[in-house]
C-alpha angles and dihedrals in degrees: 000000000000091000091050092051092048090048091053092048090048091052089061096037100047098077090051095047095057101029130082115278095238137003111278093012122097123213117252116242090253093051091050092047092049090053092052090049090051089048089052091051091052093050090046089053087053090051089241093135095168092061091040091056091048091052093050090047089053089052090053092051086061098044110009094187098057106129098202094054093044094048092048097045090047090053091048091049088056093045093052096044095251089140100164090050089049090054091052092046095050091043088057091050091051090049091051093045110019093173094061105097093181086071090049091053090052089047090053090052091048090052088051091055090054092048093247098140093168088059091051092051093045094055094043092051090050090055093045091053097044112028129088094183111111095211093049092047093048093047094047091047093052094046092049094047091047089051094051088047091053088051089049089237103117091123089066091063098051099072089042094059094037088057091046091054092048093050095043112019092170095066108094096193092071092057091048091049094048092047091050090051091052090047091051089049092050094246100136097166092055091045092054091045090053092052091050089049089053092049089061087066099032106032095162098047106121093197091058093044090051091049090053090052091045092051090050090052091050087056089048091244091139096156091057092047094053100075091046092051091045089058090048092050090051091052095041110024089164095059107102094195093061094046093045094051094044089053089047090053090050090054092046089055096046097258101125095154091058091049095051092044091050095049093043089053092047092052093047095048100044135061131209095033111189116245088235090067092056090044095049095045090045091054095047091047086056091050089057092044095248089139101165091055091043091057093049093051096043093048089053090048089052090050093054106030131102089208103061099168093062090056092041091053090048090050091049090051091051090052088048095051094045089054099250094140095172096054093041091052092047091049096048093046092050091051090050089052099045107032122089091195118102088206096060093038090053090045089055093047089052089051093052091048089054091052097045104049111143123075091253092049092047089051089053091049091049090052089050093053092043088053090053090050093048092050090049092052092048089050090055093230099136106145124195 
């Protein structure tokens, strides 16, 4: 219906968008370009991306340097798989604004889609040598390392960053890059050693301290990670990532009371808690058979989340594992009925098959599903 309404509006608007504004008066170049941009936005709203792209291209023929039109058409090229055109569009944006490394990152990703790995590496190296923005540096580092990994050439990067550290030990990015390379290559000992080396120069850097703790957790050295995370929680009691992982380490080392006390304190002292925190803690409580707490967290996650079926499936699984067959069955069946996602429907079917295992139970489950199908047919709600 929305598409039909927009089409009708467009039928009346189109002559005005591309015609002169008044008899005897020609549009300025900017007015004409703005109308093509608006036309592109309308077509994009209609999901007619081919016509939207054409409209933006017409706008750029009028004023080639317009940033809005170039940004949008580049994004649409990417979205529609026109990867070579996306490379050209982002190259033009970089040429217009060479200091904008966000454009360079998009250009690197566009090169990746075309298989031009040299182009990816070139743009990432430019950012690494010119940017002071932590997010840009981190993103460029990750893309470049991933590219070398795909080329099976990670070993080429190691001496390069070792030399960079030796020549400039006060530049933190080189340590982070080398550690990430070791991590990508599965060399956890070398990664941890690199982080410790960096901490000698940057002892108060919370990002580095977190990475040391994270690398210890990856190696399942939870006891060693605990004091590091405790210091991080003291310095940043509002950072959910630190509190979540410290609680997780407590549970991993058979200290459930410390985990529950920590998470209760975090929830009481902070506002605007993300639904993902409730969801993650609810799931890990279930793993350690703290079912009452799991239910509380997952119900709160369900209350706040924009993705209800994930929380509903987690709740159903908690009911299942705590042995409440009736509630688990009811939950899984309601998800099957209400979700449009094959993933969650299949998840629920798997859950029911775990609950009903024996031949007699499976017969009962089959009768239940047949009853649902018969009721649906009697209700006349067969949809194509």
